C-alpha positions, 0 to 999 in steps of 0.5 A: 600469367597466360599460358603459353607454348614453352620453347626450347630456347625458353627451357634451355636458357632457364636450365643454363641459369639454374646450373650456374645458380645451383653449383657455386664451384662451377660458378666461381671458376674461370670459364672463359676458355671455351673461345679458344675452342674455335668460333664454329658451334658446330665444330664442338665435339667431345675430344677437342683440346686446347693448350693453356699457357701459364705467365711465369716469373723472371729474374731480376738482376743487379746494375746497369749492365744487361742481364749482368753481362750475361744473356737474358732470361729466355722466357719460358711458359709452362702450359696445361692441356684442357680437353672437352672430355665429359658430356652428361645429360638428363633424359626427360618424357614430357608432352603437350600438357606440360608444354602448356605450363607457363615457364614458372610453373614449369621451372618449379614443377619439372625443370628445377628437380632436373636441374638440381640432379644434374648441377649436383653430378656436375659439381662433384665431378669438377669438385673432385677433379680440382682437389686432386690438383691441389698440393696446399692444405693446412693441418687440422687436429681436432677428429670430426671437426674443423678449427676456427682458425682453419679459414684463416690458415688457408687464407695465409697459405694462398697469400704466401703464393701471392694469390690475387686477394679478389675473386676467392671462394671456399667451400665448406661441409655443413659440419664445418660450417657449424664449427666455424659459424662463431667466428664467421659471424664475428667477421661478417660484415652484412652491409657488404653484400656479396655479388655471389649471395644469390648462388646456392649455399652461400653462407657469408663472406669472411677470410677474404673469401665467399663461403658456401656450404656444399654438399658434394665435397669429396673425400680422400683417402691417402695411399699406403706406401711407408718409410719412403726415401728420395732414391738419387741426388740432384733430381729435378722436374715433375717427376721424382724417383722414390724408394718405399721401405714398405711398399705400397701406394701413393695415389693421385691427390696425396700430399707429400713433403720432402725433407730439405726441399723448402717453399719459396717466394714465388718471385724473389726465390727467397727461401720461407723456411716451411716445407713445400707440399706436393701433390701426387698427379698419377697413382703409382706402386712404390718399391725401388726406384719408382718414379713418381709424378708431383706438382709443383715440379722441383726447380730450385733455380731461377727463373720459375724457381719453385723450391729452395734446393732439390732433394738430397739422396736419401731424403725422407719423403712424408706423406701428409694427406689426411684421411677425410673430407677435403674442404677448398678454398680457391682463387677463381683462376686456380681452375678452368672449365670450358662448357661447349655450346653443342649443336642441336643434331639435324632432324631434332628440335632444340636450342643452345643456350650460352650464358655471358658466364660461359655455361652452355646447356643444350635442350634437344627433343626428338619423336618416338613414332613407334610409341607416339611420344616425345623425349627431350634431353638436357645436355653439357659438354665441358672439360676442366683442368687445374691451372695454378693449383698453388692458388687454392688450399685443401682443408681436410675435415677429420672423420676418424 
């Protein structure tokens, strides 16, 4: 191949494609929200925020009379904020010799090692944020391993909350992959190739999900509060007052259950007979009458019914979290990320590449006349939010 001078456009496009290929979690979550920040590329800046509306279910009435003779159901849309709050970049120094490499050599010798590092850091950040917003977990029972039915349990849990059947993925550790390999091999159909097989770490498609072996799955260490009870009856909403007989913390990402508060069918509101799992959304030290923020919120009545009943005063709160690696199964729309197309700063040379999938990467070069060198940076600016945490499941892998 004839050598040609590499352009910022060529480098940016290759960098964006690598970021997607090397980051299966990023590739498999919703990234359509960046359009809501506006159409002016120059207007993107750190701190910009949009509100994401979450459609909710209504209430069904019996008979021909409108709303059973009462008023119709108010349309209540919940919402979450998505902010462009994280910027990360890699910094390179290369000159005319490197620019004369053909794009294949440049990709493999210079760009790929750098993008592997950037993708790994971005992935680890996004996965950690995602895990902290997920209340569902399936129990592990063997230290150091993952039972072969773990992904089947996760699939059942997502089905319980009517998670759409398509666009499901699961991130598992290498040791979990070994423990699950027999079951995965039995269920995997090699004649049905996944469209995501090109992504780094792809293992197979089984249990209704594309499975990816991943090295950046976070661990969780649960809080220290014990003998926790609900402080008052009939509480609703996303903040519940609790008391701990043994003072300590509930940390962000802890999963709890409350006695007498069961999960319900998302549409009919029928009691499922199993306790609803909640995730703590802010770290707090629990003493007497401490407000603990949780997701999902407690709402025992339609519309948007989430639980069978409000907790009774003195109801026992159980810390259900399991210390260790938090393997994760999820639907695409459980999470959303926005990668903003950063503008090239005045007096610099550069290009911002934006893939159809929504990933944007800026490559920008500026000179250092004092030292006669050029410096190049590759930047991503992004925001992340958990939108439907009930459409994901944590699969803790006990390590001790």
